[in-house]
C-alpha positions in Angstrom: 22.2 13.1 -60.5 20.7 12.2 -57.1 21.8 12.9 -53.7 23.2 9.7 -52.0 21.1 11.0 -48.8 17.8 11.3 -50.5 16.3 7.5 -51.0 12.9 6.5 -51.4 11.0 4.1 -49.2 12.0 1.1 -51.3 15.6 2.1 -51.2 15.8 2.3 -47.2 18.2 -0.3 -46.1 16.7 -3.1 -44.2 19.1 -2.5 -41.0 17.4 0.8 -40.7 13.9 -0.8 -40.7 15.0 -3.1 -38.0 16.4 -0.2 -36.1 13.2 1.9 -36.5 11.2 -1.4 -35.3 13.3 -1.7 -32.5 13.0 1.9 -31.5 9.2 1.6 -31.5 9.6 -1.5 -29.2 11.7 0.8 -26.8 9.2 3.6 -27.0 6.4 1.0 -26.0 8.5 -0.5 -23.0 9.7 3.0 -21.8 5.8 4.0 -21.8 4.9 0.9 -20.1 7.8 1.2 -17.2 6.5 5.0 -17.2 3.0 3.9 -16.7 4.4 1.3 -14.0 6.2 3.8 -12.1 3.4 6.2 -12.0 1.3 3.2 -10.5 4.0 2.7 -8.0 4.3 6.1 -6.8 0.5 6.3 -6.6 0.7 3.0 -4.4 3.2 4.8 -2.1 1.1 7.9 -1.9 -1.8 5.7 -0.7 0.0 3.7 1.5 1.7 6.5 3.4 -1.6 8.5 3.6 -3.3 5.4 4.9 -0.4 4.8 7.5 -1.0 8.3 8.9 -4.7 8.2 9.0 -4.6 5.2 11.1 -2.0 6.2 13.2 -3.8 9.7 14.0 -7.0 8.1 14.3 -5.7 5.6 16.6 -4.3 8.2 18.7 -7.4 10.1 18.9 -9.4 7.1 19.8 -6.7 6.2 22.6 -7.3 9.4 24.3 -11.0 9.2 24.3 -10.6 5.4 25.5 -8.3 6.4 28.2 -10.7 9.3 29.3 -13.9 7.0 29.2 -12.6 3.4 30.4 -9.3 4.1 32.1 -5.5 3.4 31.5 -5.7 -0.2 31.4 -8.1 -0.5 28.7 -6.7 2.4 26.6 -3.4 0.6 26.5 -5.1 -2.7 25.5 -6.6 -0.6 22.8 -3.3 1.0 21.9 -1.8 -2.9 21.5 -4.3 -3.8 19.4 -3.8 -0.6 16.9 -0.1 -1.3 16.9 -0.7 -4.7 15.8 -3.3 -3.3 13.0 -0.7 -0.9 12.1 1.8 -3.7 11.6 -0.9 -5.6 9.8 -1.4 -2.8 7.2 2.5 -2.4 6.9 2.9 -6.2 6.0 -0.1 -6.1 3.8 1.4 -3.3 1.8 4.8 -5.1 1.4 2.8 -8.2 0.0 0.9 -5.7 -2.4 4.5 -4.1 -3.4 5.8 -7.3 -4.2 3.1 -8.0 -6.6 4.2 -4.9 -8.5 7.7 -6.4 -9.3 6.1 -9.5 -10.4 5.5 -11.8 -7.2 2.2 -13.1 -6.8 2.7 -14.5 -3.5 1.0 -13.6 -0.1 2.4 -13.8 3.2 0.2 -15.7 6.0 2.2 -14.2 8.7 0.0 -11.1 9.0 -2.9 -13.1 10.4 -0.9 -15.1 12.7 0.4 -11.8 14.3 -3.4 -11.2 15.3 -3.8 -14.4 16.5 -0.7 -14.6 18.8 -1.4 -11.5 20.3 -5.0 -12.7 21.0 -3.5 -16.2 22.4 -1.1 -13.8 24.7 -4.0 -11.9 25.7 -6.2 -14.8 26.8 -3.3 -16.2 29.0 -2.5 -12.7 30.8 -4.5 -11.2 33.4 -3.6 -7.5 32.6 -4.8 -7.8 28.8 -8.4 -7.9 27.4 -9.1 -9.4 24.4 -12.0 -6.9 23.1 -10.0 -4.0 23.3 -7.2 -5.5 21.6 -9.2 -6.7 19.0 -11.0 -3.3 18.5 -7.6 -1.6 18.3 -6.8 -3.7 15.7 -10.0 -3.2 13.5 -9.3 0.5 14.0 -7.3 0.2 10.8 -10.7 -0.3 9.1 -12.2 3.1 10.5 -9.1 4.6 9.0 -9.9 3.1 5.6 -13.5 4.4 6.0 -12.1 7.8 6.7 -9.8 7.7 3.6 -12.5 6.7 1.4 -14.7 9.4 2.6 -12.1 11.9 2.2 -11.7 10.8 -1.4 -15.4 10.8 -2.1 -15.6 14.4 -0.9 -12.2 15.6 -2.4 -11.3 13.4 -5.1 -8.5 15.8 -6.1 -6.4 14.8 -2.8 
């Protein structure tokens, strides 16, 4: 006499097979969402690292410009650096939206720079070149981050 708990593969009810299939699909979905969560965690770490490097390098450059060219030029540089930092934050928000399924990018990022340059061209106290260099200081920070990643890939 056979035990009702011991069955061969041919005797497994079809509902159990469906449960196994659903379990495998669920495992795949959990694995994909785990990979996605790890990817977003990496993105947030990258974003925070870049923002810190941009702020720190902008502060160092601000001090150097202050001692070299004076307060007015340094403040113009600082205005551009703040606009560059806002630009990177807006870009990061757009990239974050891609992670959740949207594929649209905002066009307001460049409007920010264009607006500041337009205002600088109308006001006498603002200089366009230091503002533009301040805006581009985020690129200097990106180069620093890349060099750090090449020299020490574990960080």
